[in-house]
Backbone as CSV, one residue per row, in Angstrom:
resi,resn,N_x,N_y,N_z,CA_x,CA_y,CA_z,C_x,C_y,C_z
1,UNK,-44.316,102.510,-29.199,-44.696,101.705,-28.084,-44.692,103.514,-27.489
2,UNK,-45.833,103.265,-26.878,-45.819,105.196,-26.448,-44.683,105.474,-25.335
3,UNK,-44.641,106.597,-25.090,-43.622,106.465,-23.863,-44.628,107.910,-22.992
4,UNK,-44.172,107.532,-21.861,-45.146,108.649,-20.663,-44.730,109.792,-19.806
5,UNK,-45.202,111.013,-20.106,-44.234,111.849,-19.221,-44.982,112.687,-18.236
6,UNK,-44.677,112.821,-17.232,-45.160,113.195,-16.219,-45.406,114.876,-16.702
7,UNK,-46.477,115.395,-15.929,-47.434,116.556,-16.326,-47.366,117.695,-14.874
8,UNK,-46.395,117.185,-14.432,-45.934,117.860,-13.016,-44.638,118.524,-13.472
9,UNK,-44.033,119.323,-11.914,-42.857,120.427,-12.436,-42.240,119.840,-10.681
10,UNK,-41.393,120.717,-10.487,-40.452,120.572,-9.587,-41.488,121.117,-8.470
11,UNK,-42.003,121.595,-8.081,-42.579,122.891,-7.568,-43.603,122.293,-6.864
12,UNK,-44.056,120.603,-7.502,-45.470,119.536,-7.332,-44.387,118.620,-6.201
13,UNK,-43.426,118.580,-6.400,-42.334,117.714,-5.676,-42.494,117.745,-3.794
14,UNK,-42.713,116.860,-2.973,-42.592,117.377,-1.513,-42.489,115.996,-0.610
15,UNK,-41.770,116.571,0.394,-41.512,115.258,1.408,-42.324,115.583,2.371
16,UNK,-43.204,114.107,3.009,-43.760,114.442,4.134,-42.919,113.070,5.013
17,UNK,-43.035,113.787,6.117,-42.182,112.620,6.882,-42.982,112.759,8.418
18,UNK,-42.973,111.609,8.645,-43.877,111.542,10.443,-42.577,111.298,11.568
19,UNK,-43.171,111.603,12.530,-41.735,111.668,13.933,-43.042,111.665,14.637
20,UNK,-42.017,111.362,15.922,-43.085,110.862,17.242,-42.590,112.153,18.380
21,UNK,-43.726,112.896,18.998,-42.820,114.027,19.804,-43.851,113.627,21.014
22,UNK,-43.568,114.152,22.322,-44.364,114.201,23.916,-45.451,114.855,23.805
23,UNK,-46.789,114.668,23.635,-47.517,115.578,24.585,-48.142,115.513,25.951
24,UNK,-48.101,116.358,26.937,-48.977,115.672,28.071,-48.778,114.280,28.444
25,UNK,-47.322,113.844,28.443,-46.838,112.316,29.168,-47.023,111.404,28.007
26,UNK,-46.996,111.757,26.908,-47.946,110.484,26.079,-47.153,110.862,25.028
27,UNK,-47.130,109.428,23.519,-46.422,109.913,22.392,-46.682,110.169,21.164
28,UNK,-46.967,110.818,20.715,-48.010,110.920,19.474,-47.144,111.047,17.882
29,UNK,-47.249,111.315,17.066,-46.942,111.213,15.811,-47.501,112.721,14.974
30,UNK,-46.347,112.985,14.689,-46.428,114.200,13.721,-46.432,114.053,12.264
31,UNK,-47.112,115.130,11.362,-46.477,114.727,9.799,-45.910,116.256,9.329
32,UNK,-45.460,116.107,8.365,-44.606,117.388,8.951,-44.664,116.563,6.603
33,UNK,-44.797,118.251,6.109,-44.818,118.062,4.760,-44.133,118.943,4.660
34,UNK,-43.018,119.515,3.359,-42.196,119.851,3.112,-41.621,119.778,1.960
35,UNK,-41.485,121.397,0.765,-41.660,121.163,-0.870,-40.178,121.377,-1.102
36,UNK,-39.769,120.648,-2.232,-38.502,120.504,-2.228,-37.502,121.292,-2.050
37,UNK,-37.837,122.832,-2.646,-36.999,123.555,-2.772,-36.771,124.336,-1.067
38,UNK,-37.652,124.047,-0.706,-37.484,124.453,1.095,-36.473,123.027,1.673
39,UNK,-36.769,121.895,1.375,-35.866,120.728,1.672,-34.356,120.992,1.524
40,UNK,-34.379,121.879,-0.012,-32.870,121.999,-0.158,-32.468,122.934,0.877
41,UNK,-32.621,123.997,1.067,-32.331,124.843,1.879,-32.415,124.351,3.467
42,UNK,-33.268,123.336,3.436,-32.780,123.050,5.337,-31.652,122.496,5.522
43,UNK,-31.525,121.508,4.248,-30.119,120.601,4.635,-28.705,121.443,4.176
44,UNK,-29.062,122.106,2.828,-27.791,123.238,2.417,-27.402,122.446,1.611
45,UNK,-28.526,121.883,1.196,-27.932,121.833,-0.627,-28.684,122.509,-1.868
46,UNK,-29.092,123.495,-1.825,-29.428,124.440,-2.458,-28.375,125.038,-3.388
47,UNK,-27.755,125.654,-4.767,-26.936,125.095,-5.725,-25.582,124.512,-5.258
48,UNK,-25.782,123.098,-4.440,-25.167,122.376,-4.606,-25.007,121.059,-5.461
49,UNK,-23.778,120.326,-5.830,-24.281,119.400,-6.638,-23.764,118.114,-5.373
50,UNK,-24.548,116.538,-5.834,-24.112,115.549,-6.029,-22.970,115.161,-5.703
51,UNK,-22.825,113.861,-5.739,-21.257,112.686,-5.767,-21.396,112.787,-7.489
52,UNK,-21.725,112.932,-8.225,-21.793,112.550,-9.891,-22.060,113.978,-10.854
53,UNK,-22.197,115.346,-9.583,-21.670,116.192,-10.226,-23.200,117.145,-10.820
54,UNK,-23.816,116.407,-10.271,-25.344,117.064,-11.234,-25.922,117.893,-9.892
55,UNK,-26.168,119.192,-10.384,-27.259,119.720,-8.989,-28.198,119.273,-8.531
56,UNK,-27.870,119.759,-7.195,-29.851,119.096,-6.896,-30.936,119.916,-7.061
57,UNK,-30.889,121.351,-7.999,-31.640,121.711,-8.857,-32.533,120.837,-10.010
58,UNK,-31.567,120.207,-9.899,-31.994,119.244,-11.320,-33.328,118.349,-11.094
59,UNK,-32.958,117.909,-9.571,-34.197,116.911,-8.857,-34.412,115.272,-9.738
60,UNK,-33.036,115.118,-9.878,-33.186,113.541,-10.117,-33.702,112.432,-9.312
61,UNK,-34.283,111.614,-9.591,-35.160,110.328,-9.219,-33.890,110.481,-7.758
62,UNK,-33.033,109.927,-8.095,-31.299,109.739,-7.100,-31.442,110.219,-6.310
63,UNK,-31.422,111.327,-6.342,-31.333,112.643,-5.593,-32.520,112.819,-4.569
64,UNK,-33.378,112.602,-4.871,-35.128,112.267,-3.923,-34.497,111.141,-2.885
65,UNK,-34.202,109.917,-3.681,-33.668,108.785,-2.816,-32.795,108.998,-1.484
66,UNK,-31.989,110.126,-2.075,-30.995,110.154,-1.095,-31.833,111.453,-0.231
67,UNK,-31.983,112.039,-0.352,-33.127,113.180,0.337,-33.656,111.982,1.518
68,UNK,-34.797,111.755,1.003,-35.891,110.796,1.843,-34.980,109.659,2.957
69,UNK,-33.762,109.019,2.070,-32.803,107.987,3.074,-32.540,109.146,4.193
70,UNK,-31.858,110.339,4.099,-30.801,111.100,4.572,-31.900,111.462,5.874
71,UNK,-33.590,111.791,5.499,-34.433,112.072,7.086,-34.667,111.434,7.810
72,UNK,-34.705,109.669,6.920,-35.101,108.902,7.682,-34.459,108.154,8.259
73,UNK,-33.007,108.733,8.785,-32.347,108.280,9.395,-31.847,109.166,10.400
74,UNK,-32.376,110.429,10.549,-33.033,110.383,11.774,-33.844,109.980,12.587
75,UNK,-33.395,110.092,14.095,-33.934,109.038,15.268,-34.342,109.305,15.786
76,UNK,-35.454,110.751,15.484,-37.036,111.326,15.534,-38.030,110.822,14.885
77,UNK,-37.293,110.283,13.286,-38.510,110.241,12.240,-38.690,109.048,11.758
78,UNK,-39.888,108.832,12.256,-40.586,107.101,11.525,-40.257,106.935,10.626
79,UNK,-40.386,107.708,9.414,-40.938,107.303,7.887,-41.138,108.903,7.251
80,UNK,-40.181,108.320,6.027,-40.710,110.045,5.174,-41.190,109.085,3.240
81,UNK,-41.756,109.894,2.883,-42.321,109.463,2.021,-42.267,111.309,0.510
82,UNK,-41.915,110.657,-0.546,-42.205,111.723,-1.120,-43.346,111.336,-2.530
83,UNK,-44.275,112.658,-2.449,-44.600,112.938,-3.209,-44.777,113.787,-4.166
84,UNK,-45.082,113.531,-5.404,-45.449,114.652,-6.359,-47.179,113.926,-7.404
85,UNK,-47.679,115.882,-6.854,-48.845,116.109,-7.235,-49.719,114.814,-6.282
86,UNK,-49.522,115.100,-5.237,-50.373,114.651,-3.915,-49.842,113.018,-4.116
87,UNK,-49.060,112.221,-5.450,-49.166,110.889,-5.106,-47.475,110.586,-4.485
88,UNK,-47.970,109.054,-3.916,-46.271,109.339,-3.425,-45.452,108.158,-4.650
89,UNK,-44.065,108.771,-4.706,-43.566,108.058,-5.480,-42.588,107.212,-4.866
90,UNK,-42.083,107.319,-3.400,-40.958,107.105,-2.986,-41.239,106.711,-1.620
């Protein structure tokens, strides 16, 4: 059985989230793209560890899911997706 290796690194990971805002008395949707390390800075997770003691700098799938869920819980955010190398993974 062959194993599959991703040919990407952490700098290829980014979050894209969509939120609603008002413009000229109408609601419009905006999309924001933030890379993984910038998101760690925004959330003040840089240099910190998750509840299992794993550094957020490791960028595990579990951590990606947690951050995506955390962003999605915001009242203004309609959805949040995680992309690696331009392909959606979460």
